[in-house]
N, C-alpha and C positions, 0 to 999 in steps of 0.2 A: 232328617236333619242329623241324626246320629250317624247314618252311613257317610255323610259328608265330612264328619270330623274323624271317623276311624280310618278312613282311606288315606288321608294325608299323614296321620300319625304312623300308620303301619308302613307307608312308603318311606317315611323318615327313618324308621328303625331298620328297615331292610337296606337302606342307602348307606349305612354306616360300613366303612370298609373292614372287612374281616382280617384280622391279624393272622399272618401265615405262621404256621407252626414249623418248628425245625424239621428238616428232612434228613431221615437216617437211612443209610444204605450200608448193608453188610455184604461184603464179598467173600466167598469161600475160595481159599487158595489151595489148590491140589496139584502139586508137582511131584514127579518121581522122587526127588530128594528130600522134599520138605512139604508140609502142609500147614495151614492156619487160617486166620481170618483178618480181614481189613474192615474196620468200621469207619465210616465217613458220616459226620454230622454237620449239616449246613443250615444256618439260620440267616436267611437274607435280610431280614428286618433288623436283626441285632448286629449283622455284619461280622459273624463268626463262622469259622471253619475249623473242625477238628477231625484229624485223621490219625487213627491208631491201628497198628499192624502188629500181630503176633505170629510167629511161624515156630514150628518144631521140626527139627532135622530128623529124618527117618532113621539113619544109621545108629544114632545114639541117644536120641531124645533131647539133645541140647535145644535151648530156646534162643530166639533172637526177636527183638522188638524195635518198633519205630513209632515215635509220637510226633505230632506237628499240630500246632495250634496257631491260628491267625485271627485277628480282631481288627476290624476297621475302626479308625478314628476319625474325627471331623476333617482332619488335614493329611491323612495318609493311613498307615497301618503299623501294627506291631505283630511280631511272629517270633515263635519259639519252638524248639524241638529238641529231641534226643533220639540216639540210636544205640542199641546194644547188640553187638554181634554174638556169634555162636560161642566165642571164647569168653564172653562176659565183659568185654572192653566196651566202654561208653564214650560217646562224644556228644556234645550238645551246643546249642547256639541260642541266642536271643538277638533280635534285630528289630529296629524301628525305622520307618521312612516318613518324613514330613514333606509335604508339598510346599514350595515357596512361590513367590510371585514370578520367578524366572526359571524355575525347575524343581529340584528336590535335594534334600539332604538326608543321609542315613547314618546310623551308628549302631553298634552292637558289640557283642563278645561271643567267642566260641572257644570251646575246650576240646582239645584233640583226645584220641583214644589213650595217649600215653600221658595225659593229665596237664599238658601245657596249655595255658590260657592266653588268648590274644584279644586285643580291643580293636575294632574296626571303625572307621569313619569315611565318609565320602559325600561327594556333591555332584550335581549335574545342572548346569545352567545354560539356558538358551542365550544366544547372542544374536545381533542383527543378521549375521550371515551363516550361523551355524550353532555350535555348543562347545562348552568346556566341561571336562569331568576329572574328577579326582578321587582315588581310592587310597587309603592309607591303613596299614596294619601295624600295631605295636606289640611287643611281647609284654609279659607280666612285669618286666623291669622298667617299661616305658620307653624302650629303644625302638625305633622304627625299623621294622625288618622288611617292609615291602610299601613302595609308593609308586603310583601309577598316575600320570597326568596326560589327558587327551585334549587336543585342540582340533576342532574341525570347522572348516568354513567352505562356503561356496562362493565362486566368483567367475562370471563369464561362462557359465555352464560347467565349470570344473570344480570338483571337490578336492580340497587339500586336507589331508588328516595327519597329524603328527602324535606319535605316542612315546612318552618317555618313561622308562621303567627302571627303577633301582631297587635292588633286593639284597638282603644279607646273604652271604655265601651259604648254599644248601637249602635255603628257605623257598617253598613253593606254597603260594596260597591255596586254601582249599578250593576244590572244583565244585561248581554249582551244576546240578542236573540240568539238562537242557529240556525246554518245554516240549512235551509230547514224546519224550524219549523215555522208554522203559528200561529199567536196569533189572536183569535177572541174575540172580546169583545161584551157586550150587551148594 
C-alpha cells in the first residue's frame, strides 16, 4: 500500500516543468586589428536578451563597446542599446513596439554620436487588401525631420505600393542593420 502512494506522489513531483535557466554564450573576437569578447545572455522564459561586446584596438589599445537589451512584453517588446566607437563617441537608442488588433505601433528615441536626440514613432496596419505604414522622426525641438507613409494593396493579382517620403534638407534617418548581415570594422 505504501508503494502505491509513493509512486503517484513521485510522478507528480517529476512532472512539474523545470524552469529553464538563462543561457550564456561568450564569443572570443580575434581579428588582426582588434580583439575582445561578446557575451550573449538569453532567458526564453523571462523573454530577455542581452548582448554586450567589448573590443580593444591592437594599434593603440583604444576600446569600443556595444550593448543591446531586449525584453518581451505581453503585447510586444522593448529594446535599448548603445555603442561607443574607438574615438569615445557614443550613440544610443530606446524603442518599444506594441501589437494592436490590426498591426503594431512603435515609438522611441535615439541619440547620435554628436549628441542630437530624435524621437521616433510609427505604425503598421493590415487592411482588407494590404497594409499601411507610417514612420515619423522629430528632432529635439519637436520639428518633423522625416516622415514616410506607405500604402500597399493587392487587386486582381497585382500589387500596388506607394511610398511618400518627406525629410528635412540634409537629414538621413539612421540605418538599421539587416538581419543576418555581419558588420566588420577595422
